[in-house]
C-alpha positions as CSV (number, residue, x, y, z in Angstrom):
1,M,165.2,141.8,145.2
2,F,162.3,143.9,143.7
3,T,164.2,147.2,143.6
4,K,167.0,145.2,141.5
5,K,164.3,144.3,138.8
6,L,162.4,147.4,138.9
7,P,165.1,149.2,136.1
8,L,164.4,146.1,134.0
9,I,160.8,146.0,134.2
10,I,160.8,149.7,133.2
11,A,163.2,149.3,130.3
12,L,161.3,146.3,129.1
13,T,158.1,148.3,129.1
14,F,159.3,151.1,127.2
15,L,161.0,148.8,124.7
16,T,157.7,146.9,124.0
17,A,155.4,150.0,123.8
18,W,157.7,152.0,121.8
19,P,157.0,150.2,118.4
20,A,153.3,150.9,118.9
21,F,154.0,154.7,118.1
22,A,155.7,153.7,114.7
23,Q,152.4,152.5,113.0
24,Y,150.6,155.6,112.7
25,G,151.7,157.5,109.2
26,A,154.0,154.9,108.6
27,L,153.7,155.1,104.7
28,S,154.6,158.0,102.4
29,K,152.1,159.0,99.7
30,E,154.4,157.3,97.2
31,Q,154.4,153.8,99.4
32,R,150.6,154.2,99.8
33,I,150.3,154.4,95.8
34,L,152.6,151.7,95.2
35,Y,150.9,149.0,97.5
36,T,147.5,149.8,96.4
37,Q,148.4,150.3,92.6
38,Q,145.4,147.9,91.5
39,N,143.0,150.4,93.2
40,P,140.4,151.6,90.1
41,Y,139.4,154.7,92.2
42,E,140.5,158.2,92.7
43,R,142.6,158.9,95.9
44,F,143.0,161.4,98.8
45,E,145.3,163.8,99.0
46,D,147.8,161.6,101.0
47,G,147.5,158.8,98.7
48,R,144.7,156.5,100.5
49,P,142.2,155.2,98.1
50,R,138.9,157.0,98.1
51,V,136.1,154.1,97.9
52,P,132.7,155.4,96.4
53,D,130.0,155.9,99.0
54,D,127.7,153.4,96.9
55,I,129.9,150.6,97.8
56,L,130.4,151.9,101.1
57,E,126.4,151.8,101.7
58,R,126.2,148.4,100.2
59,M,128.9,147.0,102.5
60,K,127.0,148.8,105.6
61,K,123.8,146.8,104.4
62,S,125.1,143.5,103.9
63,H,126.8,143.6,107.4
64,D,123.3,144.8,108.7
65,R,121.7,141.7,107.2
66,G,124.3,139.5,109.0
67,S,126.1,138.2,106.1
68,L,129.5,138.7,107.3
69,E,128.4,136.1,110.3
70,C,130.2,132.7,109.9
71,S,127.9,129.8,109.0
72,P,128.3,126.6,111.1
73,P,129.9,123.6,109.1
74,K,127.6,121.4,107.4
75,W,128.4,118.3,109.7
76,L,127.5,120.3,112.7
77,P,123.9,119.5,113.8
78,S,121.6,122.6,113.5
79,S,120.1,122.1,116.8
80,I,123.4,123.4,118.7
């Protein structure tokens, strides 16, 4: 019984894993520029937006302070 289902299992495994390889580099340079038109910063050669270092540093600092953590809802008692 298992040997009859083995080809089907193998085929389904490959069919479901195959799309994962299609994600890397899926957009061309022109598509990246089209989808990020509102980017005010310069770009890398492949069209990706280049975010200034000072903005990245501010994001790292705000993350270190824990500001990205979710605060509990106001109705939830603070003792929990």
